[in-house]
C-alpha positions in Angstrom: 210.2 24.0 -110.9 212.7 23.3 -108.2 215.3 20.6 -108.4 215.2 18.7 -105.1 217.4 16.1 -103.4 215.0 13.3 -104.3 215.2 14.4 -107.9 218.9 14.1 -107.9 218.7 10.6 -106.4 216.1 9.6 -109.0 218.6 10.6 -111.7 221.8 9.3 -110.2 220.6 5.9 -109.2 219.5 4.7 -112.6 222.6 6.2 -114.3 224.9 4.4 -111.8 223.0 1.1 -112.3 223.2 1.3 -116.1 226.9 2.3 -116.0 227.6 -0.7 -113.9 225.6 -3.1 -116.1 226.6 -1.7 -119.6 229.9 -3.7 -119.8 227.9 -6.9 -119.3 225.6 -6.2 -122.3 226.3 -7.8 -125.7 227.7 -5.4 -128.4 224.3 -5.1 -130.1 221.1 -5.2 -128.0 218.0 -6.3 -129.9 215.2 -3.8 -129.4 212.4 -4.8 -131.8 211.2 -8.0 -133.3 209.0 -8.5 -136.3 206.0 -10.9 -136.5 208.3 -13.5 -138.0 210.6 -13.4 -135.0 213.5 -11.6 -136.7 215.1 -8.7 -135.0 214.3 -5.4 -136.9 216.8 -3.1 -135.1 219.5 -3.2 -132.6 220.8 -0.6 -130.0 224.5 -0.2 -129.7 225.8 -1.1 -126.2 227.5 2.3 -125.9 224.1 4.0 -126.0 222.3 1.6 -123.6 223.1 3.7 -120.5 220.7 6.3 -121.9 217.9 3.9 -121.1 218.6 4.6 -117.4 217.7 8.2 -117.9 214.3 7.5 -119.5 212.3 7.1 -116.3 213.7 10.4 -114.9 212.9 12.3 -118.1 209.4 10.9 -118.3 208.8 11.8 -114.6 210.0 15.4 -115.1 207.9 15.9 -118.2 204.9 14.7 -116.3 205.6 17.2 -113.6 205.9 20.0 -116.1 202.5 19.1 -117.6 200.7 18.5 -114.3 202.1 20.9 -111.7 200.8 20.5 -108.1 
């Protein structure tokens, strides 16, 4: 599989956006709520930028599984 310019952009853009927005997030980000409305677990703000990588990783895994 070849790493192309559009792949680099699809990785860089979400990372830049998340890096810019991360300081605006609260210290703990609620990620899951129970049926009673209580938060079950939180994500630390320092790890939130990794969410920007998720679309790129999913896209690359899809390409590996379904080559053209």
